[in-house]
C-alpha positions as CSV (number, residue, x, y, z in Angstrom):
1,M,3.6,33.3,1.3
2,T,0.3,31.6,2.4
3,N,-0.5,27.9,2.0
4,E,-3.0,28.9,-0.7
5,Q,-0.2,30.7,-2.6
6,Y,2.1,27.7,-2.3
7,Q,-0.6,25.3,-3.5
8,E,-1.3,27.6,-6.5
9,A,2.4,27.6,-7.4
10,I,2.6,23.8,-7.2
11,D,-0.6,23.4,-9.2
12,W,0.8,25.8,-11.8
13,L,4.0,23.8,-12.0
14,F,2.1,20.5,-12.6
15,V,0.0,22.1,-15.3
16,Q,2.9,24.0,-17.1
17,M,5.5,21.3,-17.4
18,P,5.4,17.9,-18.9
19,N,5.3,15.5,-16.0
20,Y,6.0,11.8,-16.3
21,Q,4.3,11.1,-13.0
22,I,1.0,12.4,-14.4
23,D,1.2,12.1,-18.1
24,G,3.5,9.2,-18.7
25,Q,5.7,8.6,-21.8
26,K,4.8,11.8,-23.6
27,A,6.3,13.8,-20.8
28,Y,9.6,12.0,-20.8
29,K,12.4,14.1,-22.3
30,P,15.6,12.0,-22.7
31,G,18.9,13.7,-23.0
32,L,21.2,16.0,-21.0
33,D,21.2,19.1,-23.3
34,N,18.3,20.7,-21.5
35,I,19.5,20.0,-17.9
36,I,23.0,21.2,-18.9
37,K,21.5,24.6,-20.0
38,L,19.2,24.7,-17.0
39,C,22.1,24.1,-14.5
40,A,24.3,26.6,-16.3
41,Y,21.5,29.2,-16.0
42,F,21.4,28.7,-12.2
43,G,25.2,28.7,-11.8
44,N,25.8,24.9,-11.8
45,P,25.1,24.3,-8.2
46,Q,25.6,20.5,-8.7
47,E,29.3,21.2,-9.2
48,K,29.5,22.8,-5.7
49,I,28.2,19.8,-3.7
50,K,29.5,16.3,-3.0
51,C,27.1,13.8,-4.5
52,I,26.4,10.1,-4.4
53,H,24.4,8.7,-7.3
54,V,21.9,5.8,-6.8
55,G,20.3,4.1,-9.7
56,G,18.5,0.7,-10.5
57,T,15.1,-0.6,-11.1
58,N,14.0,-1.5,-7.5
59,G,15.5,-0.4,-4.2
60,K,16.7,3.1,-5.1
61,G,14.5,4.8,-2.6
62,S,15.2,2.3,0.2
63,S,19.0,2.3,-0.4
64,S,19.3,6.1,-0.6
65,N,17.2,6.6,2.6
66,M,19.3,4.0,4.4
67,L,22.5,5.8,3.3
68,S,21.1,9.1,4.4
69,S,20.3,7.8,7.8
70,I,23.8,6.3,8.2
71,L,25.5,9.6,7.2
72,Q,23.2,11.5,9.5
73,E,24.1,9.2,12.4
74,A,27.8,10.0,11.5
75,G,27.0,13.7,12.1
76,Y,26.9,14.9,8.5
77,K,24.3,17.2,7.0
78,V,22.7,15.2,4.2
79,G,20.6,16.1,1.2
80,L,18.3,13.5,-0.3
81,Y,16.6,13.7,-3.7
82,N,13.9,11.0,-4.3
83,S,10.9,10.6,-6.6
84,P,8.0,10.5,-6.9
85,H,6.4,12.0,-3.8
86,L,3.6,10.2,-2.1
87,I,1.7,13.1,-0.5
88,D,3.5,16.5,-0.8
89,F,5.9,17.8,-3.4
90,T,8.4,18.8,-0.8
91,E,9.1,15.1,0.1
92,R,11.2,14.9,-3.1
93,I,13.9,17.2,-1.6
94,K,15.0,16.6,2.0
95,V,17.8,17.7,4.3
96,D,18.4,15.6,7.3
97,G,15.0,14.0,6.9
98,K,13.1,17.3,6.8
99,N,11.2,18.2,3.6
100,C,12.5,21.3,1.8
101,H,11.0,24.6,2.9
102,K,7.8,25.5,1.0
103,E,9.0,29.1,0.8
104,F,12.0,27.9,-1.2
105,V,9.8,25.9,-3.5
106,F,7.5,28.8,-4.0
107,D,10.3,31.3,-4.7
108,F,12.1,28.9,-7.1
109,I,8.9,28.3,-9.1
110,Q,8.7,32.1,-9.6
111,K,12.2,32.0,-11.1
112,L,11.0,29.5,-13.7
113,K,9.2,32.4,-15.4
114,N,12.5,34.1,-16.2
115,I,14.2,31.1,-17.8
116,P,15.3,31.7,-21.4
117,E,12.8,30.6,-24.0
118,D,15.2,28.1,-25.6
119,I,15.1,26.0,-22.3
120,K,11.8,24.2,-22.0
121,P,12.3,21.9,-19.0
122,S,10.3,18.9,-18.1
123,F,8.9,18.7,-14.6
124,F,11.6,16.3,-13.5
125,E,14.4,18.5,-15.0
126,F,13.1,21.5,-13.1
127,T,12.8,19.6,-9.8
128,T,16.3,18.3,-10.3
129,I,17.9,21.7,-10.6
130,M,15.7,22.8,-7.7
131,A,17.2,20.0,-5.5
132,F,20.7,20.9,-6.6
133,E,20.2,24.6,-5.7
134,Y,18.5,23.8,-2.4
135,F,21.3,21.4,-1.3
136,Y,23.9,24.1,-2.3
137,Q,22.1,26.8,-0.3
138,Q,21.7,24.5,2.7
139,Q,25.5,23.7,2.5
140,V,25.0,20.0,2.8
141,D,28.0,17.8,3.4
142,F,26.6,15.2,1.0
143,A,23.7,15.0,-1.5
144,I,22.3,11.6,-2.3
145,I,20.7,11.8,-5.8
146,E,18.3,9.1,-6.9
147,V,18.1,8.5,-10.6
148,G,14.6,9.3,-11.9
149,L,14.2,6.9,-14.9
150,G,16.8,4.8,-16.6
151,G,20.2,6.4,-16.1
152,R,22.1,7.3,-19.3
153,L,19.7,10.0,-20.4
154,D,18.3,10.9,-16.9
155,S,18.7,14.5,-15.9
156,T,20.4,13.5,-12.7
157,N,23.3,12.1,-14.8
158,I,24.8,15.6,-15.0
159,I,26.5,15.1,-11.6
160,K,30.1,13.8,-11.0
161,P,29.6,11.8,-7.8
162,L,32.0,10.4,-5.3
163,V,30.5,6.9,-5.9
164,S,27.6,5.5,-8.0
165,A,25.5,2.5,-7.3
166,I,23.1,0.3,-9.4
167,T,20.8,-1.6,-7.0
168,N,19.5,-4.1,-9.6
169,V,18.1,-4.2,-13.2
170,Q,14.6,-5.6,-13.8
171,L,12.0,-5.2,-16.5
172,D,10.2,-1.9,-16.0
173,H,9.3,1.1,-18.2
174,Q,9.9,-1.1,-21.2
175,N,8.1,1.5,-23.4
176,I,11.0,3.9,-22.8
177,L,14.0,1.9,-21.7
178,G,13.8,-1.3,-23.9
179,D,12.1,-4.6,-23.9
180,T,15.0,-6.8,-22.6
181,I,17.1,-6.9,-19.5
182,E,20.1,-6.2,-21.7
183,E,18.7,-3.0,-23.1
184,I,17.6,-1.8,-19.7
185,A,20.9,-2.7,-18.2
186,A,22.7,-0.6,-20.8
187,E,20.6,2.4,-19.8
188,K,21.2,1.9,-16.1
189,A,24.9,1.5,-16.7
190,G,24.9,4.9,-18.3
191,I,25.5,6.4,-14.9
192,I,29.0,4.9,-14.8
193,K,31.6,7.6,-15.2
194,K,35.4,7.7,-15.7
195,N,37.4,6.7,-12.6
196,I,34.3,6.9,-10.3
197,P,33.6,3.7,-8.3
198,I,30.5,1.8,-9.3
199,I,28.7,-0.6,-7.0
200,S,26.4,-3.3,-8.4
201,G,23.8,-5.2,-6.3
202,D,22.4,-7.3,-9.2
203,E,22.8,-11.1,-9.0
204,N,22.0,-11.7,-12.7
205,E,25.3,-12.7,-14.4
206,I,24.3,-11.0,-17.7
207,V,23.6,-7.7,-15.9
208,K,26.8,-8.1,-13.8
209,A,28.9,-8.7,-17.0
210,M,27.4,-5.6,-18.7
211,I,28.1,-3.3,-15.7
212,T,31.6,-4.8,-15.4
213,E,32.3,-4.2,-19.1
214,K,31.2,-0.6,-18.9
215,A,33.2,0.0,-15.7
216,M,36.3,-1.3,-17.4
217,K,35.8,1.0,-20.4
218,E,35.5,4.0,-18.0
219,D,38.4,2.8,-15.7
220,A,35.8,2.8,-12.9
221,P,36.5,0.6,-10.0
222,F,33.8,-2.1,-9.9
223,I,32.4,-3.4,-6.5
224,D,30.1,-6.4,-6.5
225,A,27.8,-5.9,-3.5
226,T,26.4,-9.4,-3.9
227,L,29.7,-10.8,-2.5
228,L,29.2,-9.0,0.8
229,H,27.8,-10.8,3.8
230,S,26.3,-8.9,6.7
231,D,24.1,-9.6,9.8
232,L,23.0,-6.0,9.9
233,S,19.2,-5.3,9.9
234,S,17.1,-2.3,9.3
235,D,13.8,-0.9,10.5
236,L,12.7,-1.1,6.9
237,K,11.1,-4.5,7.2
238,G,10.6,-5.9,3.7
239,N,12.5,-9.1,3.1
240,Y,14.0,-7.6,0.0
241,Q,15.8,-5.0,2.1
242,K,18.6,-7.5,2.8
243,K,19.8,-7.0,-0.8
244,N,19.6,-3.2,-0.4
245,I,21.6,-3.4,2.8
246,R,24.4,-5.0,0.9
247,V,24.5,-2.2,-1.6
248,V,24.5,0.4,1.2
249,L,27.2,-1.4,3.0
250,A,29.3,-1.4,-0.2
251,I,28.7,2.4,-0.6
252,V,29.8,3.0,3.0
253,Q,33.0,0.9,2.5
254,E,33.8,3.0,-0.6
255,L,33.2,6.3,1.3
256,R,35.5,5.1,4.1
257,K,38.2,4.6,1.4
258,Q,37.8,8.3,0.6
259,D,38.5,9.2,4.2
260,I,34.9,9.8,5.1
261,N,34.4,8.9,8.8
262,I,31.6,6.4,9.3
263,T,31.8,4.2,12.4
264,D,30.3,0.7,12.7
265,I,28.0,2.2,15.3
266,D,26.9,4.9,12.8
267,L,26.2,2.1,10.3
268,K,24.2,-0.1,12.7
269,N,22.2,2.8,14.2
270,G,21.6,4.4,10.7
271,L,20.1,1.2,9.4
272,L,17.9,0.8,12.5
273,N,16.6,4.4,12.5
274,V,15.7,5.0,8.8
275,H,12.1,6.0,9.5
276,Q,13.0,8.4,12.3
277,N,16.0,9.9,10.5
278,T,14.6,10.4,7.1
279,G,10.8,10.1,7.4
280,F,10.8,7.5,4.6
281,I,7.5,5.6,4.2
282,G,6.0,3.5,1.6
283,R,8.1,0.3,1.6
284,W,6.5,-2.4,3.7
285,F,5.1,0.4,5.8
286,E,3.0,-0.8,8.8
287,F,0.1,1.6,8.9
288,S,-1.7,-0.1,11.8
289,Q,-1.6,-3.3,13.8
290,N,-5.4,-3.7,14.5
291,P,-6.0,-4.8,11.9
292,L,-2.5,-5.3,10.5
293,T,-2.4,-2.9,7.5
294,I,0.7,-2.8,5.3
295,C,1.5,-0.5,2.4
296,D,4.2,-1.1,-0.2
297,T,5.0,0.9,-3.4
298,G,6.5,-2.1,-5.3
299,H,5.0,-1.8,-8.7
300,N,6.9,-3.7,-11.4
301,Q,7.0,-7.5,-11.8
302,A,10.1,-8.1,-9.8
303,G,9.1,-5.7,-7.0
304,L,5.6,-7.3,-6.8
305,E,7.1,-10.8,-6.7
306,Y,9.1,-9.9,-3.6
307,V,6.1,-8.2,-2.0
308,F,3.6,-10.9,-2.7
309,S,6.0,-13.6,-1.7
310,Q,6.3,-11.9,1.7
311,L,2.5,-11.6,1.9
312,N,2.2,-15.3,1.3
313,S,4.5,-16.0,4.3
314,I,1.9,-14.3,6.6
315,Y,-0.7,-16.8,7.5
316,R,-3.7,-14.6,7.7
317,H,-6.7,-14.0,5.4
318,K,-5.8,-10.9,3.3
319,H,-7.8,-8.0,1.9
320,V,-5.6,-6.8,-0.9
321,I,-6.2,-3.3,-2.4
322,L,-4.4,-2.8,-5.8
323,G,-4.4,-0.2,-8.5
324,F,-2.3,0.4,-11.6
325,V,-1.2,3.0,-14.1
326,N,-1.9,2.8,-17.9
327,D,1.5,1.3,-18.9
328,K,1.3,-1.6,-16.5
329,K,1.1,-5.1,-18.0
330,I,-1.8,-6.3,-15.8
331,D,-1.6,-9.9,-17.1
332,E,1.9,-10.3,-15.6
333,V,0.5,-9.1,-12.2
334,M,-2.4,-11.6,-12.3
335,N,0.1,-14.5,-12.3
336,L,1.7,-13.2,-9.0
337,L,-1.4,-12.4,-6.8
338,P,-1.0,-13.6,-3.2
339,E,-2.9,-16.6,-2.0
340,N,-5.7,-16.7,0.6
341,S,-6.9,-13.2,-0.4
342,E,-9.9,-11.2,-1.6
343,F,-9.1,-8.3,-3.8
344,Y,-10.2,-4.7,-4.1
345,F,-9.2,-3.0,-7.4
346,A,-9.2,0.8,-7.6
347,K,-8.2,3.6,-10.0
348,P,-5.3,5.8,-8.7
349,S,-6.4,9.4,-8.8
350,I,-3.8,10.6,-11.3
351,N,-4.4,11.0,-15.1
352,R,-2.4,7.9,-15.8
353,G,-4.5,5.8,-13.4
354,R,-6.2,2.9,-15.0
355,H,-9.8,2.1,-14.1
356,P,-10.2,-1.6,-13.2
357,E,-13.1,-1.9,-15.6
358,D,-10.6,-1.7,-18.4
359,Y,-8.9,-4.9,-17.3
360,E,-11.9,-6.7,-15.7
361,N,-11.7,-9.5,-18.3
362,L,-8.3,-10.4,-16.8
363,L,-9.7,-10.4,-13.3
364,Q,-12.5,-12.8,-14.4
365,E,-10.0,-15.1,-16.0
366,A,-7.9,-15.2,-12.8
367,K,-10.9,-16.6,-11.0
368,I,-10.4,-14.5,-7.9
369,F,-12.9,-12.9,-5.5
370,Y,-12.8,-9.2,-6.3
371,K,-14.6,-5.9,-6.2
372,I,-14.0,-2.8,-8.3
373,F,-13.9,0.8,-6.9
374,N,-13.6,4.3,-8.3
375,S,-11.1,5.4,-5.7
376,V,-8.5,3.9,-3.4
377,Q,-10.2,5.3,-0.4
378,D,-13.5,3.7,-1.3
379,A,-11.7,0.4,-1.6
380,Y,-9.9,0.8,1.7
381,L,-13.2,1.7,3.6
382,S,-14.8,-1.5,2.1
383,A,-11.8,-3.6,3.1
384,K,-11.7,-2.2,6.6
385,E,-15.4,-2.9,7.1
386,R,-14.9,-6.6,6.1
387,C,-11.5,-7.2,7.8
388,T,-11.3,-8.6,11.3
389,N,-8.3,-8.1,13.6
390,E,-7.2,-11.7,12.8
391,E,-7.0,-10.8,9.2
392,M,-4.9,-8.1,7.3
393,I,-5.1,-5.4,4.7
394,F,-2.5,-4.7,2.1
395,I,-2.4,-1.6,-0.1
396,G,-0.1,-1.4,-3.2
397,G,0.5,-2.0,-6.9
398,S,1.6,1.6,-7.5
399,N,3.3,4.6,-5.8
400,F,0.1,6.4,-6.5
401,V,-2.2,3.9,-4.8
402,V,-0.1,4.2,-1.7
403,G,0.0,8.0,-2.0
404,D,-3.8,8.2,-2.3
405,F,-4.2,6.0,0.8
406,L,-1.7,7.8,2.9
407,E,-2.9,11.3,1.9
408,K,-6.5,10.4,3.1
409,N,-5.6,8.4,6.2
410,L,-2.2,9.3,7.6
411,K,-3.4,12.6,9.2
412,F,-6.2,10.6,11.0
413,K,-3.6,8.2,12.4
414,E,-1.4,11.1,13.7
């Protein structure tokens, strides 16, 4: 298999299958019927691996990568399924921090052509069974499975995990999950299963009550991670990571109850070596120091509140590069923009990317200094030209903005 053949297979996969990452709501296929048929066709590999399920609005990726790092430090072989990818498809499926083999991806895509006609999987359903099969073939000790969207109807919800976690519940994907916190919490709580411990990291009493009630119905032990206190720190530097660390600590404590050996040293070192152990980037990722350049994939209102609050605590003039997808409520973002900043708005390169000209009236109303660009790279080059070493650059607003930036610039850094 050549790189060209691999890329052709990936391109074919993106074209053939409805893909939420590219096409948005019309590609979303709620329900488990399809994934049940798909897993059965491939021999139900998800039943042959030990899984940990991580859901929530924000913090899923950080928490699951922290947990993977800790388990790796403890000497276990760990599978990790995250989405979306920033640069290459293989980032979605990792074992011990290494992207899945391109040969495996290529071969598995070929098998797609033999799937019975009554199974018409979405892109995410197909990548989910691909992850299950890869982890089974790799004989991982544990597979950490991140929920794709929601929970109750998400295709990852076919698993029966050792423990489940909901990091938090915030407003996001309202066009699919519901307009209120209560509606979204009900979807997230759908990953709670009979007799399987559920960890909650949300401080909202309404959310906590809903998760507790569902846990009681399922006889699932409920663990409130917000009650834990820890001085542990991580090399993932966003201030919001303190809340994710509590969730991860609660998961570790539950795994220890199940006679899984994780020492305090494993816990400490795992949190401090997430980047090295898992290759995780995108959350408060320091791309360079001169000038200070930070990327963060926070993209919903709650996530951006955390990120912009941290930006406001840095006393430098800021060059802020932002871009959004079509379903983003831009007016909510305008109320959160960091102070002492000039702004560079760009269209992410995917189909769902929204051109800033579409919402320029909101930019004018916000009375900010801004420029508009057709691409993230054009925006970055403009910001870099204007930015001094005493100032800083921030890139964010969407996974796809950060992905566009890293794809163009990470190779030059290396």
